[in-house]
Structure formats: C-alpha cells, structure tokens
C-alpha positions as CSV (number, residue, x, y, z in Angstrom):
1,M,-0.9,-13.6,-8.6
2,P,-1.9,-13.5,-4.9
3,R,-5.5,-14.0,-3.8
4,M,-7.5,-11.3,-2.1
5,Y,-7.7,-13.4,1.1
6,D,-4.0,-13.7,1.3
7,L,-3.4,-10.0,0.7
8,R,-5.9,-9.1,3.5
9,Q,-3.8,-11.0,6.0
10,K,-0.7,-8.8,5.4
11,E,0.1,-5.4,6.8
12,I,1.4,-2.7,4.4
13,V,4.6,-1.0,5.5
14,N,6.3,1.9,3.6
15,I,10.1,1.3,3.2
16,K,10.7,5.1,2.7
17,D,9.6,6.2,6.1
18,G,8.6,3.0,8.0
19,A,4.9,4.1,8.1
20,R,2.4,1.3,8.8
21,Y,-0.7,1.8,6.7
22,G,-2.7,-1.1,7.9
23,F,-4.3,-4.1,6.2
24,V,-5.7,-4.3,2.7
25,S,-9.5,-3.8,2.6
26,D,-10.1,-3.8,-1.1
27,L,-8.5,-4.0,-4.6
28,E,-8.7,-1.7,-7.6
29,L,-8.9,-3.7,-10.8
30,D,-8.5,-3.1,-14.5
31,I,-11.2,-5.4,-15.7
32,V,-10.2,-5.1,-19.4
33,K,-6.6,-6.3,-18.7
34,G,-7.6,-8.5,-15.8
35,K,-5.0,-7.0,-13.5
36,I,-4.8,-5.5,-10.0
37,T,-4.0,-1.8,-10.3
38,A,-3.9,-0.8,-6.7
39,L,-4.4,-1.9,-3.1
40,I,-6.9,0.0,-0.9
41,V,-6.3,0.5,2.8
42,P,-8.5,2.4,5.2
43,G,-7.0,5.8,6.1
44,P,-6.4,7.3,9.5
45,G,-9.5,7.9,11.6
46,R,-10.8,11.4,12.1
47,V,-11.0,11.2,15.9
48,F,-8.8,8.6,17.6
49,G,-9.7,6.2,14.8
50,V,-13.2,5.7,16.2
51,F,-15.6,7.9,14.3
52,G,-15.2,6.7,10.7
53,R,-12.7,7.5,8.0
54,D,-12.8,10.1,5.3
55,Q,-9.6,9.0,3.6
56,E,-8.0,5.9,2.3
57,Y,-4.6,4.8,1.1
58,R,-4.5,3.9,-2.6
59,I,-1.2,2.1,-3.2
60,P,-0.5,1.6,-6.9
61,W,0.5,-2.0,-7.8
62,D,3.8,-0.8,-9.3
63,K,4.8,0.7,-5.9
64,I,4.8,-2.7,-4.2
65,N,8.4,-3.7,-3.6
66,K,8.0,-7.1,-1.9
67,I,5.1,-9.3,-0.8
68,G,6.3,-11.3,2.2
69,D,4.7,-13.9,4.5
70,D,3.4,-11.3,6.9
71,I,3.8,-7.9,5.3
72,I,3.7,-6.0,2.0
73,L,6.6,-3.6,1.5
74,V,5.8,-0.5,-0.6
75,D,8.0,2.3,-1.8
76,C,5.9,5.5,-2.1
77,V,5.4,9.0,-0.6
78,T,2.6,8.8,2.0
79,D,1.0,12.1,0.9
80,S,0.7,10.9,-2.7
81,V,-1.2,7.7,-1.8
82,L,-3.6,9.2,0.8
83,V,-6.7,10.1,-1.0
84,N,-10.3,11.2,-0.1
85,D,-12.6,8.3,0.2
86,I,-15.4,9.9,-1.9
C-alpha cells in the first residue's frame, strides 16, 4: 500500500481523455476496513485558478489503473469524479 507522502508527489492523469487532474491533496478512507476508498484532488479554480475552489475530483480507488514513479493513471469519466467540495 502506498504512503500518503508518496501519493502526493504524483500527478493524476486520466487515460480516457488525457486530462490532468493535478496532485493528490487528501485521501478518503474506510476506517472499518482499513482501506483507501478514494483519492481527493483540488478541482479547477473558479477564476483563473486564483480565487479558491468550489469543487474537487474524487477518484475512487477502483478507478486507478496504474501507479507509476511520477504519475497515477486513472480510467474514469471526468464529469463523474468532479464533485462539489461541500
């Protein structure tokens, strides 16, 4: 199982459309099972990426295709993983 520090150093890229989501900022955990359920990545900024974010990418762990040295390849539909950050 990868460590959080290691995951934060890798950029997430979608193999479906080549979209670059950015870097992991947080993890979603199932505490009962002791497993990572999703990677959380800050979403696109509202105004030129400067004035905060109101959305985030929530990438389910089962959508990860490959964790490489520099990137994490995911296979998902962008609209399905972009959620409100509330």
